[in-house]
C-alpha positions in Angstrom: 4.0 14.7 -1.5 0.3 14.0 -0.9 -0.6 17.0 -3.1 1.6 15.6 -5.9 -0.1 12.3 -6.0 -3.6 13.7 -5.3 -3.7 16.7 -7.5 -1.0 16.4 -10.1 -1.6 12.7 -10.8 -5.4 13.0 -10.1 -5.5 10.1 -7.6 -7.8 11.8 -5.1 -6.9 12.8 -1.6 -7.3 9.4 0.1 -5.4 7.4 -2.5 -2.8 10.2 -2.8 -2.2 10.2 1.0 -1.9 6.4 1.1 0.5 6.3 -1.9 2.6 9.2 -0.4 2.8 7.4 2.9 4.0 4.2 1.3 6.6 6.1 -0.7 7.8 7.9 2.4 8.1 4.7 4.3 10.2 3.1 1.5 12.3 6.3 1.3 13.2 5.8 4.9 13.3 2.0 5.3 15.3 1.1 2.2 18.2 3.5 2.7 18.2 2.6 6.4 18.7 -1.1 5.7 21.5 -0.2 3.2 23.0 2.0 5.9 22.9 -0.8 8.4 24.9 -3.0 6.0 27.5 -0.3 5.5 27.9 0.6 9.2 28.5 -3.0 10.1 31.4 -2.8 7.6 32.4 0.6 9.2 32.2 -0.9 12.7 34.5 -3.8 11.8 37.0 -1.4 10.1 37.1 0.9 13.1 37.7 -2.1 15.5 40.4 -3.4 13.1 42.2 0.0 13.0 42.2 0.2 16.8 43.6 -3.3 17.0 46.2 -2.6 14.3 44.7 -5.1 11.8 43.2 -4.7 8.3 39.6 -5.8 8.8 37.4 -6.7 5.8 39.3 -6.0 2.6 38.7 -8.9 0.2 35.0 -8.9 -1.0 34.6 -5.9 -3.3 36.8 -2.7 -3.5 38.2 -2.1 0.0 36.0 -4.9 1.3 32.8 -2.8 0.9 30.7 -5.8 -0.2 31.6 -7.9 2.9 28.3 -7.2 4.7 26.3 -8.2 1.6 28.4 -11.4 1.3 27.7 -12.2 5.0 24.0 -11.5 4.4 23.9 -13.9 1.4 25.6 -16.5 3.5 23.1 -16.4 6.3 20.2 -16.3 3.8 21.4 -19.6 2.2 21.8 -21.3 5.6 19.2 -23.6 7.0 16.8 -22.3 9.6 17.0 -24.6 12.6 14.2 -24.6 15.2 14.9 -26.6 18.4 12.5 -29.4 18.8 11.3 -28.2 22.3 11.0 -24.5 21.3 7.7 -22.7 21.1 7.7 -22.5 17.3 5.4 -19.5 16.8 7.1 -17.2 19.3 10.5 -18.4 18.3 9.9 -17.2 14.7 8.0 -14.0 15.7 10.7 -12.7 18.1 13.4 -11.7 15.5 10.7 -10.1 13.3 9.4 -8.1 16.2 12.9 -6.9 17.1 13.7 -5.8 13.6 10.3 -4.1 13.0 10.5 -2.1 16.2 14.0 -0.9 15.2 12.4 0.6 12.0 9.1 2.1 13.3 10.7 4.7 15.5 12.3 6.4 12.4 8.8 7.7 11.4 9.2 10.8 13.6 12.9 11.5 13.0 13.2 14.8 11.1 15.8 14.7 8.3 15.5 18.3 7.4 13.0 21.2 7.4 9.6 19.5 6.7 11.4 16.2 5.9 9.7 13.9 8.3 7.2 11.0 7.7 5.0 11.8 10.7 5.3 15.3 12.2 3.3 14.5 15.3 3.2 16.7 18.4 4.2 13.9 20.7 7.1 12.6 18.6 9.3 12.1 21.6 6.7 10.0 23.5 6.2 7.9 20.3 10.0 7.1 20.3 10.0 6.2 24.0 7.0 3.9 23.4 8.4 2.3 20.3 11.9 1.8 21.7 10.6 0.2 24.9 8.9 -2.5 22.8 12.2 -3.8 21.7 12.6 -5.7 25.0 9.6 -7.9 24.1 11.4 -9.5 21.1 14.4 -10.4 23.3 12.2 -11.8 26.1 10.2 -13.8 23.6 13.4 -15.1 22.0 14.9 -16.2 25.3 11.7 -17.9 26.6 10.7 -19.5 23.3 14.1 -21.1 22.8 13.4 -23.3 25.9 17.1 -23.2 26.8 18.5 -21.8 30.1 21.3 -19.6 28.7 19.0 -17.6 26.3 16.4 -17.4 29.1 19.0 -15.9 31.6 20.0 -13.5 28.9 16.4 -12.4 28.3 15.9 -11.7 32.0 19.2 -9.7 32.0 18.0 -7.7 28.9 14.6 -6.9 30.5 16.2 -5.7 33.7 18.9 -3.7 31.8 16.5 -2.0 29.4 14.0 -1.1 32.1 16.7 0.3 34.3 18.1 2.7 31.7 14.8 3.7 30.2 13.8 5.2 33.6 16.9 7.5 33.6 16.5 8.2 29.9 12.9 9.4 30.6 14.1 11.9 33.2 16.9 13.1 30.9 14.4 13.7 28.1 12.1 15.6 30.5 14.9 18.2 31.0 15.1 18.6 27.2 11.3 18.9 26.8 11.2 21.5 29.6 13.9 23.6 27.8 12.4 23.2 24.3 8.8 23.5 25.5 7.6 20.8 23.1 7.5 17.1 22.5 7.6 17.6 18.7 11.0 16.5 17.3 11.2 19.3 14.8 10.2 21.8 17.5 13.1 20.5 19.7 15.5 21.1 16.9 14.2 24.6 16.2 14.6 25.4 19.9 18.3 24.8 19.6 18.8 27.3 16.9 21.4 29.8 18.2 20.8 28.5 21.7 24.3 29.3 23.0 25.2 33.0 22.9 22.9 33.3 20.0 25.4 31.6 17.7 25.9 27.8 18.5 22.9 25.5 17.8 23.1 22.8 20.4 21.6 21.9 23.7 24.6 19.8 24.4 26.8 22.9 25.0 24.3 24.4 27.4 25.9 24.2 30.9 22.6 22.9 32.4 22.1 20.3 29.7 25.6 19.1 29.0 25.6 16.6 31.9 22.3 15.2 30.5 23.9 14.9 27.0 26.7 12.8 28.4 24.3 10.6 30.5 22.0 10.2 27.5 25.0 9.0 25.3 26.0 6.4 28.0 22.4 5.3 28.6 21.8 4.9 24.9 24.8 2.5 24.8 23.2 0.5 27.7 19.8 0.6 26.1 21.1 -0.9 22.9 23.3 -3.4 24.8 26.5 -2.2 23.2 29.8 -2.6 24.9 30.7 -2.1 27.7 27.1 -2.9 28.5 26.6 -6.0 26.3 25.8 -8.2 29.3 22.9 -9.8 27.3 25.5 -11.5 25.0 28.3 -12.1 27.6 30.0 -15.1 25.9 31.9 -16.1 29.0 28.7 -17.1 30.9 25.8 -17.0 28.4 27.3 -18.6 25.2 25.8 -16.0 22.9 22.8 -14.8 24.9 19.2 -14.7 23.8 20.1 -15.6 20.2 22.1 -18.7 21.0 19.5 -21.1 19.4 19.0 -18.9 16.3 20.5 -19.4 12.9 20.1 -18.3 9.3 17.9 -15.2 8.6 16.3 -15.2 12.0 19.8 -14.6 13.5 20.5 -11.9 10.9 17.3 -10.1 11.9 18.5 -9.7 15.4 21.8 -8.4 14.0 20.0 -5.9 11.8 17.7 -4.9 14.6 20.6 -4.2 16.9 22.4 -2.0 14.4 19.1 -0.3 13.5 18.7 0.6 17.2 22.3 1.8 17.4 21.6 4.2 14.4 18.4 5.3 16.0 20.2 6.2 19.2 22.9 8.0 17.3 20.2 10.0 15.5 18.5 10.8 18.9 21.8 12.1 20.3 22.2 14.3 17.3 18.5 15.5 17.3 18.0 16.1 21.0 21.3 17.6 22.0 23.3 18.6 19.0 21.0 20.5 16.7 19.8 17.7 14.4 19.7 19.0 10.8 20.9 22.5 11.9 24.5 23.5 11.2 26.7 23.7 14.3 26.8 27.5 14.0 23.9 29.7 13.2 25.6 31.4 10.3 23.8 31.9 7.0 26.4 30.4 4.5 26.3 27.1 6.5 22.6 26.8 5.7 23.6 26.3 2.0 24.5 22.7 3.0 21.4 20.6 3.1 20.1 19.8 6.6 20.1 16.1 5.9 23.9 16.2 5.4 24.4 17.9 8.8 22.3 15.2 10.4 24.1 12.3 8.8 27.5 13.8 9.7 26.4 14.0 13.4 25.0 10.5 13.3 28.4 9.2 11.9 30.3 11.1 14.6 28.2 9.4 17.3 28.5 6.0 15.6 32.3 6.4 15.7 32.0 7.1 19.4 29.9 3.9 19.8 32.5 1.8 17.9 35.4 3.5 19.7 34.0 2.6 23.1 33.3 -1.0 22.1 36.9 -1.4 20.9 38.5 0.1 24.0 36.4 -0.2 27.1 36.2 -3.5 29.0 32.8 -5.0 29.8 31.1 -4.1 33.0 30.0 -6.6 35.6 26.3 -6.9 35.9 26.2 -5.5 39.4 28.2 -2.5 38.2 25.7 -2.0 35.3 22.7 -2.0 37.7 24.4 0.3 40.2 25.2 2.8 37.4 21.6 2.9 36.3 19.8 2.9 39.6 22.2 4.6 42.1 24.0 7.1 39.8 22.0 8.0 36.7 18.5 7.9 38.2 19.2 10.2 41.2 21.2 12.6 39.1 18.6 12.8 36.2 15.8 13.3 38.7 17.7 16.1 40.5 18.4 17.7 37.1 14.7 17.8 36.3 14.2 19.9 39.5 17.3 22.0 38.6 16.2 22.8 35.1 12.6 23.4 35.9 13.6 25.7 38.8 16.0 27.7 36.6 13.3 28.1 33.9 10.7 29.2 36.5 13.1 31.8 37.7 14.3 33.1 34.4 11.8 32.3 31.6 8.4 32.1 33.3 8.8 34.4 36.4 
């Protein structure tokens, strides 16, 4: 794209690179925000189907415009800032949460050579960007100057840190097997990985337990049910966003679903082949890679919604025990297991 703007349009390399980067950002951010609106609709439809109700079905054909109507409603509402709140941090917190949910998509490959920033440490970049999300929640809870949002912010900090540790060890196993931190390289390493036919780390006997743990940990990392202890209505009203209204509340909502989509994409990319077809068979490559990636993201999003609609919420002590006493020891042991196997077979 840089060559098109620099050479074809005669803009020069620096101006061409800058324009190509801005266009690439818009090509990712705008469809992503539209996707967030539609998956909120899909989420509500899935919950409704599992509860034997209709769900949104009035605004637009089949209720497809319901999310846009909700967005217009919150946009027209008044932004109320509590008199005792820290005004600056109160307003920055939802912006930070929403922004962090977008920046991690810069290194997600949507197809062969279809990535905004093809950096060698893409996986480390995602870990760094996703870990910043907790700052927006802590700032929101503290700046509200209300005890329930503050309790929720402390819960969120403990929960996210707990599961980021086990996620880090899970990803070490993937990096060891793929031999690279580059997201495209991890996808290429999965090509025909199982019996020379199936393109997925998730079906590898040594990595399948890590795929399951990563899926569960990604639900906890995004505070989705059954791990939505940061918004436990029975004791925290509505959690860290209790004092928020209007578009500031909507930004938290959009950031949450942006993070959910990111985690669905990471599940697809790290363990299930990303933009590769499920089977390494030439005719399947006629389908564009971005279609395969979107299909896998939708499958994982359905799993997220299915779990939220059917699994009861954990207690907080159960949540902490799962992260520190179960996932952390298992993931740490699996790093030794995978590295030992690779030393004996691949590098001996």
